[in-house]
N, C-alpha and C positions, 0 to 999 in steps of 0.2 A: 544862876551862873554855877560855872562845872571850873573844874581843876583850871583848865587854858584862863580864864575868865581874871582867875587869880593872880595865876599867875604874870598874865597882862599887866591887871595893878600894878603888883611888885615893881614890873621892868619900868611901868610905864610912871610911877610917885614915886618911886625910893630910888629908879636909878640900876635898880637890879639889870645884868644879864640874864638871861632868857634862861639860862645854860642854870644862873645861878638861883634865881628865882625859882627853875624846877626842882633843883638842889633841896632849895628850903620847904617848900611845901612834900615835895617826897616826904623827908626828915620829921616835920611835924605830923603828918598822914599815922607815920611807919611809927611811929614813938606810941604816938595812941593807941594805934592798934595793939603793938607790944604789951603794954599795958594793960591793953581788956581782956589779952591771950594768957596773959600771967593771973587773970583773975582781979586786979586791981580797976579801982574806982577814977575819971579821968574826967576831973573839975575845973573849970574856966571860969571866972570870977566876973557874972557878969554878961558871960553869955550862957552856960549849962554846965549840965549834967554828963554824961558817958558811963553809963554803970553794964552788966551782964548778972542778965536772971538765968537762973538753973531749972528747969522746967523738967522733970520726974518724968521716965517714961508709961503710957494709957494704954488701951483696949478703945481704937477707933472702928471707925467704920467710911471703909469707901462707898462713895456718895452714887457712884457709879453705878457699880455692882451689887452693893450691899452687904460684900462681905466684910467680915472682921479681920483688925490689920491691928498688927500690932505697933505703935508709934514712940520708935526712938526715944529717949531723956537727949534733953540737947540743951546749948547755951544760946544765948540769942543779946545783943547788944537793944541796948535801951536807949534814948535821950530825953531826960527830964529839962525844959528850957527855965534858965535864971531869968530870977523874978527883974532885974532892969531888961531886959531884951523882953519881957515880957510887955511891960512897960511903953519900950521907948515901941515893939509893934502897932498896940493899941493906940497909944496917942497919934499913931496916922488916921487921920480923917477920910475916910475911903468914902469917894460924892458917885 
């Protein structure tokens, strides 16, 4: 499923125009992104949480050349699945 599929679902199931559905999706993901940039944690009950992990700088190695390189510090978003989502996905009997 991608953004277009979500827009189409809003259009079909809720009667939103395509433009309004796109605006809703853009607003939703935009606010999640803004919260993560601020360092906030985003939690959607029954679905999961998204948070930012901070990694310090370290010395690494270029595997191609063997040369030592400094890897800059970074912040990366992580998703942790909620209990209800885990249970719903696990309940599906895959054959």
